[in-house]
C-alpha positions as a printed Julia matrix, in Angstrom:
143×3 Matrix{Float64}:
 -26.78  84.82  21.39
 -28.6   81.23  21.93
 -32.09  80.96  21.23
 -34.47  78.27  20.52
 -37.36  76.01  21.74
 -38.06  72.22  23.03
 -40.37  70.41  20.44
 -43.47  69.71  22.87
 -43.87  73.45  23.0
 -44.8   76.35  20.53
 -42.51  79.14  19.59
 -39.38  78.01  17.14
 -41.09  80.39  14.55
 -40.63  83.16  16.94
 -37.02  82.04  17.92
 -35.97  81.76  14.64
 -37.51  85.48  13.77
 -34.82  86.2   16.93
 -32.24  85.1   15.42
 -32.9   86.08  11.91
 -33.17  89.6   13.4
 -29.93  90.03  15.65
 -28.99  93.16  14.77
 -25.31  93.68  17.09
 -23.29  91.88  14.45
 -22.74  88.78  16.8
 -23.72  85.15  15.98
 -27.07  83.7   16.52
 -27.2   80.0   17.02
 -31.02  78.28  17.08
 -31.75  74.93  18.48
 -34.7   72.57  19.03
 -34.54  70.08  22.19
 -36.42  67.11  21.37
 -34.78  64.76  23.73
 -37.32  62.56  26.02
 -35.77  60.48  28.38
 -37.38  57.24  27.88
 -38.66  57.18  31.95
 -40.46  60.36  30.74
 -41.87  59.48  27.53
 -45.13  58.27  29.22
 -45.91  61.73  30.82
 -44.68  63.66  27.68
 -45.75  61.99  24.57
 -45.88  65.3   22.66
 -42.12  65.68  22.87
 -39.73  67.75  25.24
 -42.01  70.01  27.6
 -40.93  73.92  28.46
 -37.41  74.08  30.21
 -36.6   70.39  29.75
 -33.59  71.0   28.39
 -32.49  72.91  31.15
 -30.65  70.32  33.52
 -28.81  69.0   30.17
 -27.58  72.6   29.55
 -26.1   72.82  32.77
 -25.87  69.34  33.61
 -27.15  69.46  36.92
 -29.12  66.59  37.38
 -27.36  65.77  40.33
 -28.38  69.06  42.32
 -31.28  70.19  40.75
 -35.02  69.67  42.05
 -35.41  66.89  38.81
 -32.51  64.83  40.25
 -33.51  61.12  40.3
 -32.13  57.69  40.2
 -33.96  56.85  36.95
 -31.01  59.35  35.21
 -29.21  56.58  32.89
 -26.2   56.47  30.69
 -28.4   57.65  27.62
 -29.6   60.76  29.57
 -25.92  61.3   30.68
 -24.9   61.02  26.94
 -27.21  63.65  25.61
 -26.53  65.9   28.74
 -22.62  66.11  27.82
 -23.09  66.95  24.24
 -25.74  69.57  25.58
 -23.47  71.0   27.8
 -20.54  70.92  26.08
 -22.19  72.99  23.38
 -23.14  75.92  25.76
 -19.93  76.01  27.75
 -18.43  76.4   24.2
 -20.17  79.07  23.47
 -19.59  80.95  26.49
 -16.03  80.38  26.26
 -15.81  81.75  22.66
 -15.28  85.59  21.34
 -18.24  86.96  19.8
 -16.97  86.62  16.29
 -17.15  82.94  16.35
 -19.34  81.44  13.19
 -19.68  77.83  14.57
 -19.37  76.28  18.19
 -17.34  72.72  18.49
 -19.25  70.7   20.64
 -18.28  67.21  22.4
 -18.17  64.27  20.39
 -16.91  66.1   17.06
 -20.33  67.8   16.81
 -20.49  71.5   15.29
 -23.25  73.72  15.48
 -22.87  76.63  12.59
 -24.53  80.04  13.39
 -27.78  80.65  12.35
 -28.09  82.71   9.04
 -31.22  83.24   7.01
 -29.12  81.52   3.94
 -28.01  78.22   5.83
 -31.27  78.13   7.93
 -29.15  76.11  10.45
 -30.92  74.61  13.43
 -29.2   72.54  15.88
 -31.67  69.4   17.18
 -30.58  67.8   20.07
 -31.87  64.44  20.8
 -30.54  60.84  21.05
 -28.24  61.78  18.2
 -27.6   65.51  18.01
 -27.8   66.85  14.54
 -27.92  70.15  12.6
 -31.06  70.55  10.1
 -32.93  73.21   8.51
 -35.0   75.12  10.68
 -37.8   75.19   8.41
 -37.72  71.18   8.1
 -39.13  70.83  11.64
 -42.35  69.99  12.12
 -44.51  72.55  13.17
 -46.06  72.87  16.73
 -49.58  71.99  16.73
 -51.07  72.29  20.39
 -53.57  69.6   21.87
 -57.09  70.88  21.48
 -58.94  71.9   24.39
 -60.19  69.14  26.86
 -64.19  68.4   26.32
 -66.26  69.86  29.14
């Protein structure tokens, strides 16, 4: 199972609970998507919004409704990395304990002991889930 969130939305703690509670014996892979393209940073100042990872996961910028000529080499590099992880996961046996992705990135299965979360950004890395900043929603707009 792959479970995670984006840093501009809530739910990382819930994703971690789901990953920890996987009871089928198969591995769970926890992620947080943090990448915001330069050309979207003004619109997404608090991080990657809900579903922002999908064009990267499926490497579908050319065919999605989000297709744009603004998609640049930096964006393509992130798409290659993220997409490679999902493809490797789909091809792997249920007994896998880590995912080998593009550019030598290795994503270990989440366990309560290792607290591993793949953080997808300009440079993907594995961190401790408890080290990620907690999501703080914006206060309601004044009336």
